LUMKE-915026 format. One line per 5 residues: number of its first residue (from 1); for each residue x negated, y negated, z of N, C-alpha, C, CB. Coordinates in steps of 0.2 Angstrom, whole numbers, always signed. Glycine has a CB too. Example, Ala and Ser with C-alpha at 12.3 -4.5 7.8 and 13.67 -1.06 7.14 Angstrom:
<rs>
1> -66,+28,+39,-62,+22,+39,-66,+16,+39,-57,+22,+45 ~ -64,+11,+35,-68,+5,+36,-64,+0,+39,-70,+3,+29
</rs>
This chain:
<rs>
1> -4,+6,+0,+0,+0,+0,-4,-6,+0,+5,+0,+6 ~ -3,-11,-4,-6,-17,-4,-2,-23,-1,-8,-20,-11 ~ -4,-26,+4,+0,-31,+8,+0,-37,+4,-2,-32,+15 ~ +6,-40,+3,+7,-46,-1,+5,-52,+4,+14,-47,-3 ~ +3,-57,+1,+1,-63,+5,+7,-67,+8,-3,-68,+0
6> +6,-68,+14,+12,-72,+17,+9,-78,+21,+15,-67,+22 ~ +13,-83,+20,+11,-90,+24,+17,-91,+28,+9,-95,+19 ~ +15,-92,+35,+20,-94,+39,+18,-100,+43,+22,-88,+44 ~ +23,-104,+45,+22,-110,+49,+27,-111,+54,+22,-117,+44 ~ +24,-113,+60,+29,-114,+66,+34,-120,+64,+25,-116,+72
11> +38,-121,+69,+43,-126,+68,+40,-133,+68,+49,-125,+73 ~ +34,-133,+71,+31,-140,+71,+26,-141,+66,+27,-140,+78 ~ +26,-136,+61,+22,-137,+55,+15,-135,+56,+22,-144,+53 ~ +13,-132,+61,+6,-130,+62,+6,-123,+60,+5,-130,+70 ~ +0,-121,+56,-1,-115,+53,-2,-110,+59,-7,-115,+49
16> +2,-104,+58,+1,-99,+63,-5,-95,+63,+7,-94,+63 ~ -7,-93,+68,-13,-88,+69,-20,-92,+69,-13,-84,+62 ~ -19,-99,+70,-26,-103,+71,-28,-102,+78,-24,-110,+69 ~ -34,-99,+78,-37,-97,+85,-38,-104,+89,-43,-93,+84 ~ -37,-103,+95,-39,-109,+100,-47,-110,+99,-37,-108,+107
21> -49,-116,+100,-56,-117,+100,-60,-113,+106,-58,-125,+101 ~ -65,-109,+104,-68,-105,+108,-73,-109,+112,-72,-100,+104 ~ -74,-108,+118,-78,-111,+123,-84,-107,+125,-75,-114,+129 ~ -90,-109,+125,-96,-105,+127,-94,-103,+134,-102,-109,+127 ~ -96,-96,+136,-95,-93,+142,-100,-97,+147,-97,-86,+142
26> -97,-98,+153,-101,-102,+158,-100,-109,+158,-108,-100,+157 ~ -96,-112,+153,-95,-119,+153,-90,-120,+159,-92,-121,+147 ~ -92,-125,+163,-88,-127,+169,-81,-129,+168,-91,-132,+173 ~ -80,-132,+162,-73,-134,+160,-69,-130,+156,-73,-141,+158 ~ -71,-124,+155,-68,-119,+150,-61,-117,+151,-72,-113,+149
31> -60,-116,+158,-53,-114,+160,-48,-119,+160,-54,-111,+167 ~ -51,-126,+159,-46,-131,+159,-44,-133,+152,-49,-137,+163 ~ -48,-130,+147,-46,-132,+140,-40,-129,+138,-52,-129,+135 ~ -37,-131,+133,-30,-129,+131,-31,-122,+127,-27,-134,+126 ~ -29,-117,+130,-29,-110,+127,-22,-107,+126,-34,-105,+131
36> -21,-105,+120,-14,-102,+118,-14,-96,+122,-13,-102,+111 ~ -9,-95,+126,-8,-89,+130,-4,-84,+125,-3,-90,+136 ~ -5,-77,+127,-3,-72,+123,+5,-73,+122,-4,-65,+126 ~ +9,-75,+127,+16,-75,+126,+18,-81,+122,+19,-76,+133 ~ +14,-86,+122,+15,-92,+117,+14,-90,+110,+11,-98,+119
41> +9,-86,+109,+7,-84,+102,+13,-79,+100,+0,-80,+102 ~ +15,-75,+104,+20,-70,+102,+27,-74,+100,+22,-65,+108 ~ +28,-79,+104,+34,-83,+103,+34,-86,+97,+36,-87,+109 ~ +28,-89,+95,+27,-93,+89,+27,-89,+83,+20,-97,+90 ~ +24,-83,+83,+25,-79,+77,+32,-76,+76,+20,-73,+78
46> +35,-74,+82,+42,-71,+81,+47,-77,+79,+44,-69,+88 ~ +46,-83,+82,+51,-88,+80,+50,-89,+72,+49,-95,+83 ~ +44,-90,+70,+43,-91,+62,+46,-85,+58,+36,-92,+61 ~ +45,-79,+61,+47,-73,+57,+54,-73,+57,+44,-67,+60 ~ +57,-74,+62,+65,-74,+62,+68,-79,+57,+67,-76,+70
51> +65,-85,+57,+67,-91,+53,+66,-89,+46,+64,-97,+54 ~ +60,-86,+44,+59,-84,+37,+63,-78,+35,+51,-81,+37 ~ +65,-73,+39,+69,-68,+38,+76,-70,+37,+69,-62,+43 ~ +78,-75,+41,+85,-78,+40,+86,-82,+34,+86,-83,+46 ~ +80,-86,+32,+81,-90,+26,+81,-85,+20,+74,-94,+25
56> +78,-79,+20,+78,-74,+15,+84,-69,+15,+72,-71,+14 ~ +89,-71,+20,+95,-66,+21,+93,-59,+22,+99,-67,+15 ~ +87,-58,+26,+86,-51,+27,+85,-50,+35,+79,-49,+23 ~ +88,-54,+39,+86,-54,+46,+88,-48,+49,+90,-60,+49 ~ +94,-45,+47,+96,-38,+50,+91,-33,+48,+103,-37,+48
61> +89,-33,+42,+84,-28,+40,+78,-28,+43,+83,-28,+32 ~ +75,-34,+44,+69,-35,+48,+70,-34,+55,+67,-43,+47 ~ +75,-35,+58,+76,-33,+65,+76,-26,+66,+83,-36,+67 ~ +79,-22,+61,+79,-15,+62,+71,-12,+61,+83,-12,+56 ~ +67,-15,+57,+60,-14,+56,+57,-15,+62,+57,-18,+50
66> +58,-21,+65,+54,-22,+71,+56,-18,+77,+56,-30,+73 ~ +62,-16,+77,+65,-11,+82,+61,-4,+81,+72,-9,+82 ~ +60,-2,+75,+56,+4,+74,+49,+3,+76,+56,+6,+66 ~ +46,-3,+75,+39,-4,+77,+38,-4,+84,+36,-11,+74 ~ +43,-7,+88,+43,-7,+95,+43,+0,+98,+48,-12,+98
71> +47,+4,+95,+48,+11,+97,+42,+15,+96,+54,+14,+94 ~ +39,+14,+90,+33,+18,+89,+27,+15,+94,+30,+16,+82 ~ +26,+9,+95,+21,+7,+100,+22,+9,+107,+21,-1,+100 ~ +29,+10,+109,+30,+13,+115,+29,+20,+116,+37,+11,+117 ~ +31,+24,+111,+31,+31,+111,+25,+35,+108,+37,+34,+108
76> +21,+31,+104,+15,+34,+101,+9,+31,+104,+16,+34,+93 ~ +6,+34,+109,+0,+31,+112,-6,+30,+108,-2,+35,+118 ~ -7,+36,+103,-12,+36,+99,-12,+30,+94,-13,+42,+95 ~ -6,+29,+91,-5,+24,+86,-6,+17,+89,+2,+25,+83 ~ -3,+16,+95,-3,+10,+98,-10,+8,+100,+1,+10,+105
81> -14,+13,+102,-21,+12,+104,-25,+10,+98,-24,+18,+107 ~ -24,+13,+92,-28,+11,+86,-26,+4,+84,-26,+16,+81 ~ -19,+3,+83,-17,-4,+80,-20,-10,+85,-10,-4,+79 ~ -20,-9,+91,-22,-14,+96,-29,-14,+97,-18,-13,+102 ~ -33,-10,+94,-40,-9,+96,-43,-15,+91,-43,-2,+94
86> -46,-20,+95,-49,-26,+91,-55,-24,+86,-51,-31,+96 ~ -58,-18,+88,-64,-16,+84,-62,-11,+78,-70,-14,+88 ~ -56,-9,+78,-54,-4,+73,-54,-7,+66,-47,-1,+75 ~ -55,-3,+61,-56,-6,+54,-49,-9,+52,-58,-1,+49 ~ -49,-15,+50,-43,-19,+47,-40,-15,+42,-44,-26,+46
91> -44,-13,+37,-41,-10,+31,-37,-3,+33,-46,-8,+26 ~ -40,+0,+38,-37,+7,+40,-30,+5,+44,-42,+11,+44 ~ -30,+0,+47,-24,-3,+51,-19,-4,+45,-25,-9,+55 ~ -21,-7,+40,-16,-9,+35,-13,-3,+31,-19,-14,+30 ~ -18,+2,+30,-16,+9,+27,-11,+12,+32,-22,+13,+26
96> -12,+12,+38,-7,+15,+43,+0,+11,+43,-10,+15,+50 ~ -1,+4,+43,+5,+0,+42,+9,+2,+36,+4,-7,+42 ~ +5,+3,+30,+9,+5,+24,+12,+12,+25,+4,+5,+19 ~ +9,+16,+28,+12,+23,+29,+19,+23,+33,+7,+28,+32 ~ +18,+19,+38,+24,+18,+43,+30,+14,+39,+22,+14,+49
101> +28,+9,+35,+33,+5,+32,+36,+10,+26,+30,-1,+28 ~ +32,+14,+23,+35,+18,+18,+40,+23,+21,+30,+22,+14 ~ +38,+26,+26,+42,+31,+30,+48,+28,+33,+38,+35,+35 ~ +48,+22,+35,+53,+19,+38,+57,+15,+33,+51,+15,+44 ~ +55,+15,+27,+59,+11,+22,+59,+3,+24,+65,+14,+20
106> +54,+1,+27,+54,-6,+29,+54,-11,+23,+47,-8,+32 ~ +57,-17,+24,+57,-22,+19,+50,-25,+18,+62,-28,+22 ~ +49,-27,+12,+43,-30,+10,+40,-35,+15,+43,-32,+3 ~ +45,-39,+17,+44,-45,+22,+41,-42,+28,+50,-49,+23 ~ +44,-37,+31,+41,-34,+37,+34,-31,+36,+46,-28,+40
111> +33,-28,+31,+26,-25,+29,+21,-30,+29,+26,-21,+23 ~ +23,-36,+25,+18,-41,+24,+17,-45,+31,+21,-46,+19 ~ +22,-45,+35,+21,-49,+42,+16,-45,+46,+28,-49,+45 ~ +17,-38,+46,+12,-34,+50,+5,-34,+47,+15,-27,+50 ~ +4,-35,+41,-2,-35,+38,-5,-42,+40,-2,-34,+30
116> -1,-47,+40,-3,-54,+42,-6,-54,+49,+3,-59,+41 ~ -2,-50,+53,-5,-50,+60,-12,-47,+61,+0,-46,+64 ~ -13,-42,+56,-19,-39,+56,-25,-44,+54,-19,-32,+51 ~ -23,-47,+48,-28,-52,+45,-29,-58,+51,-25,-55,+39 ~ -24,-60,+54,-25,-65,+59,-28,-63,+66,-19,-69,+60
121> -29,-56,+66,-31,-53,+73,-26,-54,+78,-38,-56,+75 ~ -20,-53,+76,-15,-54,+81,-11,-47,+82,-10,-60,+79 ~ -13,-42,+79,-9,-36,+79,-9,-33,+86,-12,-31,+74 ~ -14,-35,+90,-15,-33,+97,-9,-35,+101,-21,-35,+100 ~ -6,-40,+99,+0,-42,+103,+7,-40,+100,+0,-50,+104
126> +7,-35,+96,+13,-33,+92,+18,-32,+97,+11,-27,+88 ~ +17,-28,+103,+22,-27,+107,+26,-33,+110,+20,-22,+113 ~ +22,-38,+112,+25,-44,+114,+29,-48,+108,+19,-49,+117 ~ +26,-47,+102,+29,-51,+97,+36,-47,+95,+25,-50,+90 ~ +36,-41,+96,+42,-37,+95,+48,-39,+100,+41,-29,+95
131> +45,-40,+106,+50,-42,+112,+52,-49,+110,+46,-41,+118 ~ +48,-53,+109,+50,-60,+107,+55,-61,+101,+44,-65,+106 ~ +53,-57,+96,+58,-57,+90,+65,-55,+92,+55,-52,+85 ~ +65,-49,+96,+72,-47,+99,+76,-52,+103,+71,-41,+103 ~ +72,-56,+107,+75,-61,+111,+78,-67,+107,+70,-64,+116
136> +73,-69,+102,+75,-74,+98,+81,-72,+93,+69,-77,+93 ~ +80,-66,+90,+86,-64,+86,+93,-64,+90,+84,-56,+84 ~ +93,-62,+96,+99,-62,+100,+101,-69,+101,+98,-58,+107 ~ +97,-74,+102,+99,-81,+103,+102,-83,+96,+93,-85,+105 ~ +99,-82,+91,+101,-84,+84,+107,-81,+82,+95,-83,+79
141> +109,-75,+83,+115,-72,+81,+120,-71,+87,+113,-65,+79 ~ +119,-74,+92,+124,-74,+98,+125,-66,+100,+130,-77,+96 ~ +120,-63,+101,+120,-56,+103,+119,-54,+110,+115,-51,+98 ~ +123,-51,+113,+122,-49,+120,+119,-42,+120,+129,-50,+124 ~ +113,-41,+124,+110,-35,+124,+112,-32,+131,+103,-35,+123
146> +115,-26,+131,+117,-22,+137,+114,-15,+138,+124,-22,+138 ~ +111,-14,+143,+108,-7,+145,+114,-3,+148,+101,-7,+149 ~ +116,+2,+145,+121,+6,+148,+118,+13,+150,+127,+7,+143 ~ +118,+14,+157,+115,+20,+159,+121,+25,+162,+110,+19,+165 ~ +121,+31,+159,+127,+35,+161,+124,+42,+163,+132,+36,+155
151> +128,+46,+166,+126,+52,+169,+125,+57,+163,+131,+55,+174 ~ +129,+56,+158,+128,+61,+152,+128,+56,+146,+134,+66,+152 ~ +126,+59,+140,+125,+55,+134,+132,+53,+132,+122,+59,+129 ~ +133,+46,+130,+139,+44,+127,+140,+45,+120,+140,+36,+129 ~ +146,+46,+117,+147,+47,+110,+148,+40,+107,+153,+52,+109
156> +149,+40,+101,+149,+34,+97,+156,+30,+99,+149,+35,+90 ~ +161,+34,+100,+168,+31,+102,+167,+28,+109,+173,+36,+102 ~ +164,+31,+113,+163,+28,+120,+159,+22,+120,+160,+33,+125 ~ +154,+22,+116,+149,+16,+115,+153,+10,+112,+143,+18,+111 ~ +157,+12,+107,+161,+7,+104,+166,+3,+109,+165,+10,+98
161> +169,+7,+113,+174,+5,+118,+171,+0,+123,+178,+10,+121 ~ +165,+3,+125,+161,-1,+130,+159,-8,+127,+155,+3,+132 ~ +156,-8,+121,+154,-14,+117,+160,-19,+117,+152,-12,+110 ~ +166,-16,+115,+172,-21,+114,+174,-24,+121,+178,-17,+112 ~ +173,-20,+126,+175,-23,+133,+169,-28,+135,+175,-18,+138
166> +163,-27,+133,+158,-32,+135,+158,-38,+131,+151,-28,+134 ~ +161,-37,+125,+162,-43,+120,+167,-48,+123,+163,-41,+113 ~ +172,-44,+126,+178,-48,+129,+175,-52,+135,+184,-44,+130 ~ +171,-48,+139,+169,-51,+145,+164,-56,+144,+165,-45,+149 ~ +159,-56,+140,+154,-61,+139,+156,-66,+134,+148,-57,+137
171> +160,-65,+129,+162,-69,+124,+157,-70,+118,+162,-76,+127 ~ +152,-65,+119,+147,-65,+114,+149,-63,+107,+141,-60,+116 ~ +146,-65,+102,+149,-63,+95,+147,-56,+93,+146,-68,+90 ~ +141,-54,+96,+139,-47,+94,+136,-44,+101,+133,-47,+89 ~ +137,-37,+101,+135,-33,+107,+130,-28,+104,+141,-30,+111
176> +124,-27,+108,+119,-22,+106,+119,-18,+113,+112,-25,+104 ~ +120,-11,+112,+120,-7,+118,+113,-3,+117,+126,-2,+118 ~ +110,-2,+123,+104,+2,+124,+106,+8,+129,+98,-2,+126 ~ +108,+13,+126,+110,+19,+130,+105,+22,+134,+114,+24,+126 ~ +106,+24,+140,+101,+28,+144,+105,+34,+148,+97,+24,+149
181> +101,+39,+149,+105,+44,+153,+101,+45,+159,+105,+51,+149 ~ +105,+46,+165,+102,+47,+172,+107,+51,+175,+101,+40,+175 ~ +105,+58,+176,+110,+63,+179,+111,+61,+186,+107,+70,+178 ~ +106,+58,+189,+107,+56,+196,+113,+52,+198,+101,+53,+199 ~ +116,+49,+193,+122,+45,+194,+128,+49,+195,+123,+40,+187
186> +128,+55,+194,+133,+60,+195,+139,+60,+190,+136,+59,+202 ~ +142,+54,+190,+147,+52,+184,+147,+45,+184,+154,+56,+186 ~ +151,+43,+179,+152,+35,+178,+146,+32,+174,+153,+32,+184 ~ +145,+26,+175,+140,+22,+171,+138,+16,+175,+141,+21,+164 ~ +132,+13,+173,+130,+7,+176,+128,+3,+169,+123,+8,+180
191> +130,-3,+169,+129,-8,+164,+125,-14,+166,+136,-10,+160 ~ +120,-15,+163,+115,-21,+165,+115,-26,+159,+108,-19,+167 ~ +117,-32,+160,+117,-37,+154,+115,-44,+157,+124,-37,+151 ~ +116,-49,+152,+114,-55,+154,+106,-56,+153,+115,-57,+162 ~ +104,-63,+154,+97,-64,+153,+93,-61,+158,+96,-72,+153
196> +88,-57,+155,+84,-53,+159,+87,-47,+163,+80,-57,+164 ~ +93,-45,+161,+97,-40,+164,+99,-42,+171,+92,-34,+165 ~ +101,-49,+172,+103,-52,+178,+109,-50,+181,+102,-59,+178 ~ +114,-47,+176,+120,-45,+179,+121,-38,+179,+126,-49,+174 ~ +125,-35,+183,+125,-28,+184,+133,-26,+186,+121,-25,+190
201> +135,-21,+182,+141,-18,+183,+140,-10,+185,+146,-18,+177 ~ +141,-9,+191,+140,-2,+194,+146,+2,+194,+136,-2,+200 ~ +148,+6,+190,+154,+10,+190,+152,+18,+190,+158,+9,+184 ~ +147,+19,+193,+144,+26,+194,+147,+29,+201,+137,+27,+194 ~ +147,+36,+201,+149,+39,+207,+144,+38,+212,+150,+47,+206
206> +137,+38,+210,+132,+37,+215,+132,+30,+218,+125,+37,+211 ~ +134,+25,+214,+135,+18,+216,+141,+18,+221,+136,+13,+211 ~ +146,+21,+220,+152,+21,+224,+150,+24,+231,+158,+24,+221 ~ +147,+30,+231,+145,+33,+237,+140,+29,+241,+141,+40,+235 ~ +135,+25,+238,+131,+21,+241,+135,+15,+245,+126,+18,+236
211> +140,+13,+241,+144,+7,+244,+148,+10,+250,+149,+5,+239 ~ +151,+16,+250,+154,+19,+255,+149,+20,+261,+157,+26,+253 ~ +143,+23,+260,+138,+24,+265,+137,+17,+268,+132,+27,+262 ~ +136,+12,+264,+134,+5,+267,+140,+3,+272,+132,+0,+262 ~ +146,+4,+270,+152,+2,+273,+152,+6,+280,+158,+2,+269
216> +151,+12,+280,+151,+16,+286,+146,+14,+291,+150,+24,+284 ~ +140,+13,+288,+134,+11,+292,+136,+4,+296,+128,+10,+288 ~ +139,+0,+292,+140,-7,+295,+146,-7,+300,+143,-12,+289 ~ +150,-2,+300,+155,-1,+305,+153,+4,+311,+161,+2,+302 ~ +148,+7,+310,+145,+11,+316,+144,+8,+322,+139,+15,+313
221> +146,+10,+328,+144,+7,+334,+137,+6,+335,+148,+10,+340 ~ +135,+1,+338,+128,+0,+340,+126,+5,+345,+126,-7,+342 ~ +119,+7,+345,+117,+12,+350,+116,+8,+357,+110,+15,+348
</rs>
């Protein structure tokens, strides 16, 4: 695979991937110099990529590609280690990206973006970039992300009904469910949503038992 050339700029018009000025080690004022933090870099790249994908009307396709990349980085330690290794050969990284893109049927825009990260020596932050992309995508598309943990796997109909109820509860235009299974819940489910998972709906048998136990303990006579 030959990666196409991609030029991306931030909303402020600054070229992405420009490294912060390097300061000689041992310089007393080095830590006080302006250095772009990893999370800032991730947000900047992700923001520009979301906007570019939106402009080209391939935002949902690109989001699917980034989801796949995030999953691979999380579940394939060998692949993750190689792509984020700063001394690994860049051409071999691009070859790997090409194979991943071909197997996953990625859009050309996604493939070129990943190659751009290799060229700019930013591929090491791909996990953070994927996270930032997801957050920005959800903001742009008014999507509420909810983690639904159940005692047993939910079928498509059950997930659809949960999504409808969450949509009504949150008022969000779109709902994205992240199903998880935890047999310790016994039955029922737990839904975590909101910014940073700040809101919780515990409808599990385990949660109900814990609430009953807490109530009994609060009513128990003091020793």
